[in-house]
N, C-alpha and C positions, 0 to 999 in steps of 0.2 A: 411515432417513435417506437413502434412495436418491436423493431429489430435492434433497438438500443438497450443495453443492459446497465443497470445501476447496482452498485454494491456498497457495503458499509464496512469500515474497519473499526475494530474494537481492540482494547488491550486488556490483559488479565488485571483485575483490580489489585491495587497495592495496599489497600487499607480496609478495615472492617466497614467503614463508611462507604467506600467505593463499592464493595461487594453488595451492600444493602441497596445501593441505588441502581446497580446494573440492570436488574430485571425490568424495572420501569422504563429505563432507557431503551432496552432491547424491544420491549413491547411496542413502544411508540415508533421505533424505526421499522420493526417487522410489519406494522400496519401498511407500510408503503410497498410491501411485497418485493423486496430486492431479489436480484438473481442469487446472491449469496452474501453472507457475512464473512469477514476474515478476522483472525485473532493473532495478534503479534506474539513474538517469541518471549514470553515471560516478562517479568519486571526487569527492565534493563538487559534482557537477553540472558538472564542468569540460568534458567533451566526451563524445561518443557512442561513441568507439572502444571503450572498455572495455565499454560496454553491449552493443554489437554482438558483440564477441568472446565475452562470457560467454553471451549468448543462443545463439549458434551452438554453443558448447561444451556447454551443457546439453542442447540438442536432440540433438546427435550422441551424447552419452553415454546419454540416457534415452529418446529418442523422444517425450517428453512436450511438449505445447504450451508455448511459453515466450514471454512478452509483454514487450517492452522498454518502459520508461518513456521517453516522448518529451516534452521540455520545449521551450517555444517562445520564452520571453522572451529578448530580445537576438539573436534569429535573424532570418532572412529567409524569404520565401516560397520562393525558389529552393533554399536550404539544406534547408528542411523537405521540399520536394518530392523532392530528391535522396535524403534519408534514407528517405522512404517508399518510393521505388522500390527502394532497396537492401534494405529489409526485405521488401518484397513478393517480390523475386527470391530471397531466402533462404527463402521459405516461411512467413514470419511472417503470422499471421492475426488476432492480437489485439494491441492497443496500449493502454497506459495513458497517456492524453493529459493533460498537466499544464502549468500556466503555468511553473513553475520558480521558483527563488529569485531575488529581486530584488537588484540591487546595493545596497550598504549605504545609500546616500542617496536611492534612487529610490522612487517609488510606481509602481503598475501603469500609470497613465496616462503617467508620464514615463519609463518604462523604455526603454532603447535597443532598436532592432530594429523589425520590422514587425508583430509580435504583442505584445499587451499583456495579454490575458486568455485563459484556457484555452478559453472558448467559441469564440474566434476560431480556435484551433487545430482544434477539433472540426469547425467549419464548413468549414475549409480542407481537412481530410482527406476530408470528405464530398464537397466540390466537386471534388477532384482524383482521388479513388479510390473514390467511390461506397460500396458495401458490402463492399469488399475486406477491411476490417478490422473486427473486433469492438472497439468503443471503450469502454474503462472510464475513468471520471473519478473525481476525489477528492471525498469528502464529509466535512464537519466537524460532527459532532453537537454539539460544544462550542464551535463557532465558530472560523473561521480566525483566527489571531493578529493578522493585519493588517486584518481586517474592521472597519468602523466600528461595526456593531451586528448583532444576529442577523437582523434583517430584510434588511439589505443582503447579508449572507452567504448567506442562503437564496435571494435573487434571483440571486446569482452562480451558485448551483447550478442553479437553474431554467434559466438561459440555456444552461448546458452541456447539459442534457438536451434542451432544445428545439432546440439546434444539431445534435443527432443522436447523443448518447451512448446506448449500449445498456444500460449499467449503471454502478454506482458502487461504490467500495471506500472505507470510512471510514478516517480517521485512527484510531490506536489510542485506546482509552478504557478506563476502569475503572468507569464508572457506566452500568449498563445502561439506566437511565431516560433518559439523554441520547440513546441510540441509538433507543429506542422512540418518544420524542417526535419525533425527526427523521423517522422512518419515517411517523408519523402526519401530520406536516406535509406530507410528500410525497403521501400519499393524499388529503388535503384539497385539495392543489393539482393533483390529477390527473396527477402525475408517475409514470407507470407503468413504472418501471425497477427492477430488483432492486438493493437497497442491501446489499452484503455487509459484514459487520462485520470491521473490522481489529482484530486482537488481538496484543499483544506479551507474550511470557513475561517474568516479572520475574526477573532474575538478578543485578543490580548496582544498588545504591542510588544512587551518585553518577551513574552513566551514565543511569539513568532520570530523575533530576531534571534533568540537563542536556538530554536529549532533550525532555522535557516542557515545559521553559521555552521551548525554541525553537519547538515545534510547537503549543503551546496546549492540550496534553492535561492535564486536571486530575488530580492524584493526590489522592483523598479523604484527608482529614486523618488518619483512623484508620489507613489504609494507610501513609501517609507516616511517621507517628510510629512505627509498628511496624517499618518498614524501617530507619528511622534507628537504632532501638535494636538492631537485629540486624545492622547493617552489618559488624561485626567477627566475626560468626559465620556464615561462608558457608553451611554446610549448613543451619542454621536459617533463614537468609534464603531459600534456595532452596525449602525445604519450605513456608514461609509463602507465598511468591510463587506456588508451584504451587497451593496451596489456593485462594488468591484468584482466580487466573485460571481455574482449573477451575470454580469456582462461577459466575464470569461467563459462561463458555462454555455451561455447562448452562442458565443462564437464557436466554441468547440462542437456543439451539437449541430449548428447550422452548416458546418464545414466538414462533417463526415466522421467525427469521432465515434467509434463503435460502442463507447460506454463511458461512464464516469464512476470512479471509485472514490467515495467520500471518506476522508480521514476525520472521523467524528470526535476523537479524543474522549470517547465515552460520554458525550453530551448529545442529547437528542435535539434540543431547541435550535441551535445554529443550523443544523442540516435541515430541519423541518422548515425553518424560515426561508432557507434557500430553495428548497423544493417547491414551496408555495409561490415564491417570487418567479420561479421558472415556469409556473403553470403546469407542473407535472401532475399526473393523475394520482389521487388518493384512492386507497382501496375502498 
């Protein structure tokens, strides 16, 4: 698996307790020598300060490349340019370029600010900073929840790639066929960028249902019903979730996925259990 890359997503801590726990989590994950960490866009996407601070903290602690998420909706060209300069000065060389969450009553076209779509952000970064950053964008094998239909959704992805994205990371999913169908569509459309599979360990039924409703990730009925039945038996739920996600990752790796991006939710143990189950090398 020497040509397969693994990466871990973190979020900026929202509480003093979370801040205190993060270094130990990062240390345990860094021991697996990921290709990079990524850090989401602030607490609820509110601002970039938490992201910047967490990126600098992880790099200082581990020396491992760390990529900030950068969202553009509601922002301006001047603000984004200033953020890019700030990250470049800090030594950042990879960015996850995203549209970001829309205001409750807005559409992409009506959202405030000078950017309305992620492809505009990608194009702007290329225009102002050339190849200074490796640009990752989001992909939705099961369709973005705000897309009109799968065709429109795939065209949105095409525009991001054609604007200059180097690669993509998918929303998490539990249906491997959706991922492989998306990759096949990319190949037919001659979109030659690696599409890394996003995977989230299953640790909490209510949390998973809430996240999935918001992001459009489908929980297959058989998984949902088993999790619902096990929600009051934490050890059994964790074991079942581990088995489900292990089989998913094995299928992805066996059939050519170029990498896996683990949504850790700032917890080391679920990802470490999955890593061990997959027989991946420890440092």
